[in-house]
A tleap script that builds the chain and sets N, CA, C and O, in Angstrom:
source leaprc.protein.ff14SB
mol = sequence {
  NMET GLN HIE GLN LEU THR ALA ALA TRP GLU
  LYS TYR ASN ASP LYS LYS LEU SER SER LYS
  GLU LEU LEU GLN PHE LEU GLY LYS LEU ASN
  ARG LYS HIE SER GLN LYS GLU TRP GLN GLU
  VAL GLU GLU SER GLY ALA ALA GLU GLU VAL
  GLU SER CASP
}
set mol.1.N position { -0.212 7.932 -0.124 }
set mol.1.CA position { -1.052 6.916 -0.916 }
set mol.1.C position { -1.928 6.905 -1.380 }
set mol.1.O position { -2.586 5.909 -1.684 }
set mol.2.N position { -2.305 8.566 -1.655 }
set mol.2.CA position { -3.487 9.468 -2.074 }
set mol.2.C position { -2.502 9.650 -3.288 }
set mol.2.O position { -2.329 9.210 -4.425 }
set mol.3.N position { -2.122 10.277 -2.671 }
set mol.3.CA position { -0.583 11.098 -4.448 }
set mol.3.C position { -0.513 9.805 -5.410 }
set mol.3.O position { -0.724 9.920 -6.617 }
set mol.4.N position { -0.285 8.889 -4.962 }
set mol.4.CA position { 0.283 7.652 -5.775 }
set mol.4.C position { -0.892 6.610 -6.623 }
set mol.4.O position { -0.734 5.746 -7.486 }
set mol.5.N position { -2.034 7.115 -5.971 }
set mol.5.CA position { -3.041 6.497 -6.512 }
set mol.5.C position { -3.819 7.609 -6.955 }
set mol.5.O position { -4.885 7.113 -7.321 }
set mol.6.N position { -3.862 8.816 -7.117 }
set mol.6.CA position { -4.130 9.776 -7.853 }
set mol.6.C position { -3.092 10.292 -9.405 }
set mol.6.O position { -3.701 10.595 -10.431 }
set mol.7.N position { -2.107 10.315 -9.383 }
set mol.7.CA position { -0.773 9.726 -10.344 }
set mol.7.C position { -1.545 8.473 -11.263 }
set mol.7.O position { -2.010 8.540 -12.400 }
set mol.8.N position { -1.511 7.743 -10.663 }
set mol.8.CA position { -1.776 6.008 -11.487 }
set mol.8.C position { -3.169 6.688 -12.447 }
set mol.8.O position { -3.373 6.567 -13.655 }
set mol.9.N position { -3.746 7.201 -11.717 }
set mol.9.CA position { -5.071 7.665 -12.375 }
set mol.9.C position { -5.659 8.551 -13.485 }
set mol.9.O position { -6.771 8.694 -13.995 }
set mol.10.N position { -4.242 9.167 -13.663 }
set mol.10.CA position { -4.264 10.323 -14.587 }
set mol.10.C position { -3.683 9.851 -15.489 }
set mol.10.O position { -4.085 10.046 -16.636 }
set mol.11.N position { -2.384 8.967 -15.188 }
set mol.11.CA position { -1.673 8.450 -16.370 }
set mol.11.C position { -2.780 7.307 -17.012 }
set mol.11.O position { -2.715 7.260 -18.241 }
set mol.12.N position { -3.577 6.571 -16.527 }
set mol.12.CA position { -4.165 5.378 -17.043 }
set mol.12.C position { -5.620 6.714 -17.972 }
set mol.12.O position { -5.914 6.683 -19.167 }
set mol.13.N position { -5.938 7.237 -17.400 }
set mol.13.CA position { -7.032 8.181 -18.270 }
set mol.13.C position { -5.845 9.242 -19.245 }
set mol.13.O position { -6.396 9.765 -20.213 }
set mol.14.N position { -4.718 9.501 -19.123 }
set mol.14.CA position { -4.420 10.282 -20.378 }
set mol.14.C position { -3.807 9.453 -21.460 }
set mol.14.O position { -3.415 9.832 -22.564 }
set mol.15.N position { -3.789 7.568 -20.651 }
set mol.15.CA position { -3.318 6.624 -22.077 }
set mol.15.C position { -2.513 6.173 -21.929 }
set mol.15.O position { -2.250 5.123 -22.514 }
set mol.16.N position { -1.322 7.020 -20.652 }
set mol.16.CA position { -0.267 6.237 -20.949 }
set mol.16.C position { 0.340 5.592 -20.172 }
set mol.16.O position { 1.518 5.699 -19.829 }
set mol.17.N position { -0.748 4.600 -19.723 }
set mol.17.CA position { -0.464 3.249 -18.912 }
set mol.17.C position { -2.394 2.345 -19.302 }
set mol.17.O position { -3.556 2.751 -19.282 }
set mol.18.N position { -1.979 1.549 -19.483 }
set mol.18.CA position { -2.678 0.418 -19.732 }
set mol.18.C position { -3.709 -0.200 -18.294 }
set mol.18.O position { -3.275 -0.297 -17.146 }
set mol.19.N position { -4.623 -0.431 -18.577 }
set mol.19.CA position { -5.525 -1.385 -17.738 }
set mol.19.C position { -4.792 -2.376 -16.957 }
set mol.19.O position { -4.788 -2.790 -15.797 }
set mol.20.N position { -4.248 -2.567 -17.921 }
set mol.20.CA position { -2.723 -3.786 -16.969 }
set mol.20.C position { -2.003 -2.883 -16.402 }
set mol.20.O position { -2.373 -2.329 -15.366 }
set mol.21.N position { -1.266 -2.704 -16.793 }
set mol.21.CA position { -0.293 -1.973 -15.761 }
set mol.21.C position { -0.899 -0.754 -14.135 }
set mol.21.O position { -0.403 -0.547 -13.027 }
set mol.22.N position { -1.871 -0.359 -14.684 }
set mol.22.CA position { -2.790 0.017 -13.772 }
set mol.22.C position { -3.039 -0.827 -12.925 }
set mol.22.O position { -2.729 -0.467 -11.789 }
set mol.23.N position { -3.588 -2.065 -13.027 }
set mol.23.CA position { -3.775 -3.613 -12.259 }
set mol.23.C position { -2.808 -4.002 -11.404 }
set mol.23.O position { -3.044 -4.543 -10.323 }
set mol.24.N position { -1.649 -3.739 -11.856 }
set mol.24.CA position { -0.332 -4.139 -11.373 }
set mol.24.C position { -0.012 -3.295 -10.548 }
set mol.24.O position { 0.244 -3.496 -9.361 }
set mol.25.N position { -0.001 -1.905 -11.342 }
set mol.25.CA position { 0.359 -0.937 -9.558 }
set mol.25.C position { -0.091 -1.534 -8.569 }
set mol.25.O position { 0.459 -2.260 -7.741 }
set mol.26.N position { -1.580 -1.045 -8.744 }
set mol.26.CA position { -2.730 -1.535 -7.549 }
set mol.26.C position { -2.418 -2.491 -6.563 }
set mol.26.O position { -2.613 -2.514 -5.348 }
set mol.27.N position { -1.776 -3.445 -7.526 }
set mol.27.CA position { -1.826 -4.681 -6.722 }
set mol.27.C position { -0.281 -4.746 -6.015 }
set mol.27.O position { -0.241 -5.685 -5.221 }
set mol.28.N position { 1.098 -3.942 -6.098 }
set mol.28.CA position { 2.078 -3.592 -5.507 }
set mol.28.C position { 1.957 -2.293 -4.844 }
set mol.28.O position { 3.068 -2.121 -4.342 }
set mol.29.N position { 1.068 -1.070 -4.505 }
set mol.29.CA position { 0.729 -0.678 -3.592 }
set mol.29.C position { 0.403 -1.109 -2.851 }
set mol.29.O position { 0.830 -1.059 -1.697 }
set mol.30.N position { -1.089 -2.088 -3.565 }
set mol.30.CA position { -1.629 -2.745 -1.695 }
set mol.30.C position { -0.525 -3.468 -1.234 }
set mol.30.O position { -0.001 -3.093 -0.185 }
set mol.31.N position { -0.072 -4.452 -1.839 }
set mol.31.CA position { 0.808 -5.043 -0.895 }
set mol.31.C position { 2.109 -4.347 0.108 }
set mol.31.O position { 2.708 -4.773 1.095 }
set mol.32.N position { 2.169 -3.414 -0.478 }
set mol.32.CA position { 3.068 -2.231 -0.246 }
set mol.32.C position { 3.024 -1.761 1.089 }
set mol.32.O position { 3.853 -1.797 1.998 }
set mol.33.N position { 1.485 -1.161 0.979 }
set mol.33.CA position { 0.310 -0.681 2.464 }
set mol.33.C position { 0.647 -2.123 3.237 }
set mol.33.O position { 1.026 -2.403 4.375 }
set mol.34.N position { 0.420 -2.653 2.420 }
set mol.34.CA position { -0.630 -4.089 3.678 }
set mol.34.C position { 0.736 -4.421 4.447 }
set mol.34.O position { 0.516 -4.292 5.651 }
set mol.35.N position { 2.016 -4.786 4.218 }
set mol.35.CA position { 3.138 -4.880 4.316 }
set mol.35.C position { 3.462 -4.257 5.902 }
set mol.35.O position { 3.595 -4.857 6.969 }
set mol.36.N position { 3.533 -2.635 5.536 }
set mol.36.CA position { 3.251 -1.617 6.390 }
set mol.36.C position { 2.500 -1.697 7.489 }
set mol.36.O position { 2.996 -1.382 8.571 }
set mol.37.N position { 1.065 -2.169 7.390 }
set mol.37.CA position { 0.380 -1.615 8.756 }
set mol.37.C position { 0.447 -3.547 9.191 }
set mol.37.O position { 0.279 -3.838 10.375 }
set mol.38.N position { 0.643 -4.472 8.365 }
set mol.38.CA position { 1.253 -5.375 9.407 }
set mol.38.C position { 2.595 -5.569 10.122 }
set mol.38.O position { 2.735 -6.496 10.921 }
set mol.39.N position { 3.459 -4.815 9.881 }
set mol.39.CA position { 4.457 -4.554 10.840 }
set mol.39.C position { 3.909 -3.526 11.789 }
set mol.39.O position { 3.701 -4.248 12.765 }
set mol.40.N position { 3.562 -2.400 12.128 }
set mol.40.CA position { 2.818 -2.016 12.878 }
set mol.40.C position { 2.171 -2.553 13.451 }
set mol.40.O position { 2.133 -2.046 14.572 }
set mol.41.N position { 1.110 -3.966 13.318 }
set mol.41.CA position { 0.634 -4.655 14.275 }
set mol.41.C position { 1.460 -5.080 15.462 }
set mol.41.O position { 1.423 -5.096 16.693 }
set mol.42.N position { 2.575 -5.571 13.978 }
set mol.42.CA position { 3.339 -6.412 15.182 }
set mol.42.C position { 4.638 -6.196 15.982 }
set mol.42.O position { 5.374 -6.902 16.671 }
set mol.43.N position { 4.595 -4.899 15.585 }
set mol.43.CA position { 5.645 -3.852 16.680 }
set mol.43.C position { 4.427 -3.660 17.985 }
set mol.43.O position { 4.735 -4.011 19.124 }
set mol.44.N position { 3.100 -3.099 17.705 }
set mol.44.CA position { 2.256 -2.658 19.065 }
set mol.44.C position { 2.554 -3.850 19.541 }
set mol.44.O position { 3.403 -3.925 20.430 }
set mol.45.N position { 1.912 -5.027 19.044 }
set mol.45.CA position { 1.901 -6.239 19.676 }
set mol.45.C position { 2.988 -6.566 20.795 }
set mol.45.O position { 2.717 -6.874 21.955 }
set mol.46.N position { 4.595 -6.414 20.110 }
set mol.46.CA position { 5.506 -6.299 20.670 }
set mol.46.C position { 5.545 -5.859 22.021 }
set mol.46.O position { 6.000 -6.374 23.042 }
set mol.47.N position { 4.802 -4.498 21.728 }
set mol.47.CA position { 5.118 -3.365 22.774 }
set mol.47.C position { 4.133 -3.984 24.042 }
set mol.47.O position { 4.441 -3.674 25.193 }
set mol.48.N position { 3.022 -4.807 23.817 }
set mol.48.CA position { 1.697 -4.695 24.584 }
set mol.48.C position { 2.572 -6.008 25.721 }
set mol.48.O position { 2.572 -5.936 26.950 }
set mol.49.N position { 3.175 -7.002 24.987 }
set mol.49.CA position { 3.818 -8.098 25.372 }
set mol.49.C position { 4.933 -7.515 26.416 }
set mol.49.O position { 5.000 -8.150 27.468 }
set mol.50.N position { 5.890 -6.309 26.272 }
set mol.50.CA position { 6.452 -5.913 26.718 }
set mol.50.C position { 6.067 -4.985 28.433 }
set mol.50.O position { 6.652 -4.943 29.516 }
set mol.51.N position { 4.895 -4.413 27.928 }
set mol.51.CA position { 3.972 -4.140 28.568 }
set mol.51.C position { 3.404 -5.096 30.318 }
set mol.51.O position { 3.550 -4.963 31.534 }
set mol.52.N position { 2.751 -5.995 29.355 }
set mol.52.CA position { 2.129 -7.478 29.974 }
set mol.52.C position { 3.143 -7.990 31.480 }
set mol.52.O position { 2.831 -8.303 32.629 }
set mol.53.N position { 4.742 -7.840 30.578 }
set mol.53.CA position { 5.048 -8.995 31.471 }
set mol.53.C position { 5.929 -8.209 33.031 }
set mol.53.O position { 6.305 -8.930 33.956 }
savepdb mol mol.pdb
quit
């Protein structure tokens, strides 16, 4: 994720990406990252349920 943020910031600084495009990219990246974290939480929760049975 750090690499993606750095690349987007460099494009923005080089005027190859507008502020609107940067915000859209950050929103998509945040959504993708949040979904991945939520999957990990759900998977660990499912594992805990199996262990407690």
